[in-house]
C-alpha positions as CSV (number, residue, x, y, z in Angstrom):
1,M,-80.8,-99.4,47.4
2,G,-79.2,-98.8,44.0
3,F,-78.6,-95.2,45.0
4,Y,-76.8,-96.2,48.2
5,I,-74.5,-98.6,46.4
6,F,-73.8,-96.0,43.7
7,S,-73.0,-93.4,46.4
8,L,-70.6,-95.8,48.1
9,T,-68.7,-96.3,44.8
10,K,-68.4,-92.5,44.3
11,S,-67.4,-91.7,47.8
12,K,-63.9,-90.6,48.8
13,I,-63.2,-93.9,50.3
14,K,-62.8,-96.6,47.7
15,Y,-64.4,-99.7,49.2
16,R,-63.2,-103.1,48.0
17,L,-65.4,-105.1,45.6
18,G,-66.1,-107.8,48.1
19,Y,-67.5,-105.3,50.6
20,M,-69.7,-103.8,48.0
21,L,-71.0,-107.3,47.0
22,M,-71.8,-108.1,50.7
23,I,-73.7,-104.8,51.1
24,S,-75.6,-105.7,47.9
25,L,-76.4,-109.2,49.3
26,I,-77.7,-107.7,52.6
27,M,-79.9,-105.2,50.7
28,A,-81.2,-107.8,48.2
29,G,-82.1,-110.1,51.1
30,A,-84.0,-107.3,52.9
31,L,-85.8,-106.4,49.7
32,G,-86.8,-110.0,49.1
33,N,-88.3,-110.3,52.6
34,I,-90.2,-107.0,52.1
35,I,-91.6,-108.2,48.8
36,D,-92.6,-111.6,50.4
37,S,-94.4,-110.0,53.3
38,V,-96.1,-107.1,51.5
39,F,-97.3,-108.6,48.2
40,Y,-97.3,-112.4,48.2
41,G,-100.3,-112.8,50.5
42,M,-102.4,-110.9,48.0
43,I,-101.3,-112.5,44.7
44,F,-101.0,-116.2,45.7
45,S,-103.3,-118.8,47.0
46,E,-102.4,-120.9,50.1
47,S,-100.3,-123.9,49.3
48,P,-99.8,-127.0,51.4
49,L,-96.5,-127.2,53.3
50,H,-94.6,-130.2,51.8
51,G,-97.7,-131.6,50.3
52,D,-99.2,-132.0,46.9
53,G,-100.2,-128.9,45.0
54,V,-98.7,-125.6,44.1
55,A,-100.0,-122.1,44.9
56,V,-102.0,-120.4,42.2
57,M,-101.0,-116.9,41.1
58,F,-103.9,-114.4,41.1
59,P,-106.6,-116.9,42.3
60,E,-110.3,-116.1,42.1
61,G,-111.4,-114.3,45.2
62,G,-107.9,-113.0,46.0
63,G,-104.9,-114.3,47.9
64,Y,-104.7,-115.9,51.2
65,E,-104.0,-112.7,53.2
66,S,-104.2,-108.9,52.9
67,I,-101.4,-106.6,52.1
68,F,-98.4,-106.7,54.6
69,H,-99.4,-110.1,55.9
70,G,-97.8,-112.5,53.3
71,K,-95.6,-115.4,54.2
72,V,-92.1,-116.1,53.0
73,V,-92.2,-118.3,49.9
74,D,-88.6,-118.3,48.6
75,M,-87.4,-121.5,50.3
76,L,-84.8,-124.1,49.3
77,Y,-85.2,-127.7,50.5
78,F,-82.8,-130.4,49.3
79,P,-83.5,-133.7,51.0
80,I,-80.5,-135.8,49.7
81,Y,-81.6,-139.1,51.2
82,K,-85.0,-140.1,52.6
83,G,-85.5,-143.7,53.8
84,F,-84.8,-146.1,56.6
85,V,-81.5,-146.7,58.3
86,P,-80.3,-150.3,57.8
87,D,-81.0,-152.5,60.8
88,W,-77.3,-153.3,61.4
89,V,-76.6,-149.6,62.3
90,P,-76.3,-149.3,66.1
91,M,-79.0,-147.4,68.1
92,I,-80.8,-145.9,65.1
93,G,-81.1,-149.0,62.8
94,G,-84.6,-149.4,61.3
95,D,-85.6,-145.8,62.0
96,Y,-86.7,-143.4,59.3
97,F,-83.9,-141.0,58.3
98,E,-83.8,-137.9,56.2
99,F,-80.4,-136.5,55.4
100,F,-80.2,-132.7,55.1
101,R,-83.5,-131.6,56.5
102,P,-83.0,-127.9,56.8
103,V,-85.2,-125.6,54.8
104,F,-83.4,-122.4,53.8
105,N,-84.9,-119.0,53.0
106,I,-82.9,-117.4,50.1
107,A,-83.4,-113.8,51.4
108,D,-82.4,-114.6,55.0
109,S,-79.4,-116.6,53.7
110,C,-78.2,-113.6,51.7
111,I,-78.5,-111.3,54.8
112,T,-76.7,-113.9,56.9
113,I,-73.8,-114.4,54.4
114,G,-73.4,-110.7,53.9
115,V,-73.2,-109.8,57.6
116,V,-70.9,-112.7,58.5
117,A,-68.5,-111.9,55.6
118,I,-68.4,-108.2,56.5
119,I,-67.7,-109.0,60.2
120,L,-65.0,-111.6,59.2
121,F,-63.3,-109.9,56.2
122,Y,-64.3,-106.3,56.0
123,R,-64.1,-104.8,59.4
124,R,-61.9,-101.9,58.2
125,E,-64.6,-100.7,55.9
126,L,-67.0,-100.5,58.8
127,K,-64.7,-98.2,60.6
128,Y,-64.8,-95.7,57.8
129,S,-68.4,-96.1,56.6
130,G,-69.9,-94.9,59.9
131,S,-67.6,-91.9,60.5
132,K,-69.1,-88.4,60.1
133,S,-65.8,-86.6,60.1
134,N,-63.6,-86.2,57.0
135,K,-62.8,-89.8,56.3
136,A,-59.9,-89.1,54.0
137,D,-58.2,-86.9,56.7
138,D,-58.8,-89.6,59.3
139,V,-57.1,-92.2,57.2
140,Q,-54.2,-89.8,56.4
141,T,-53.7,-89.1,60.1
142,E,-53.8,-92.8,60.9
143,Q,-51.3,-93.6,58.2
144,S,-48.8,-90.9,58.9
145,G,-49.4,-90.4,62.6
146,S,-49.9,-86.6,62.2
147,A,-52.7,-84.3,61.0
148,N,-53.2,-83.7,57.3
149,V,-51.7,-80.2,56.7
150,D,-52.0,-80.3,52.9
151,G,-55.8,-80.2,52.7
152,P,-58.2,-82.9,51.8
153,T,-57.1,-85.8,49.6
154,D,-59.0,-87.0,46.6
155,Q,-59.4,-90.7,47.3
156,V,-58.7,-93.2,50.0
157,A,-58.2,-96.7,48.9
158,L,-58.7,-99.5,51.3
159,G,-56.1,-102.2,50.8
160,D,-56.5,-105.4,48.9
161,D,-56.1,-107.5,52.0
162,A,-58.2,-107.2,55.1
163,M,-55.1,-107.6,57.2
164,D,-53.0,-104.8,55.6
165,S,-51.7,-102.3,58.1
166,A,-53.2,-99.0,56.9
167,P,-55.1,-97.9,53.8
168,S,-53.1,-96.1,51.1
169,V,-53.9,-92.5,50.3
170,D,-53.8,-90.8,46.9
171,E,-51.6,-87.7,47.3
172,E,-52.9,-85.9,44.1
173,P,-54.7,-82.6,44.8
174,R,-58.4,-82.4,44.3
175,P,-59.4,-81.0,40.8
176,A,-61.3,-77.7,41.0
């Protein structure tokens, strides 16, 4: 993962920092899910779901599952209010109520945030990251409307704003 991020920073196309952070979030979430499923079943004991007790690390007799069969353990749960609704509230008065019930998985949240942010804010980077042709020449052609006759460019910078018209191109010749 680190190698992929490093290769993106050293590529001809200079991706924006936000895009790089979103790719990092997606990869971190994927790694977290892999670690959960591969190792946690072997090193932790079973713990009750919202009950008393905490899982024990390296229990006698081994964990609750074999390798590759672990369960997700990195969850966030923030019940802000637990209690009964006052009787004067129409239709639900007197019922038990828990505000903010969702339980969030950190790894899945990272993946979701990264993907949604890339789709909403960094679509231009997706256009250039999947291309197999000379990306710098493609950007030069898109910007000027003609083919690049001066040879390959050194760097392509994707604009500061996702709504800019076309990426800027560095016109300096490539060092030998």
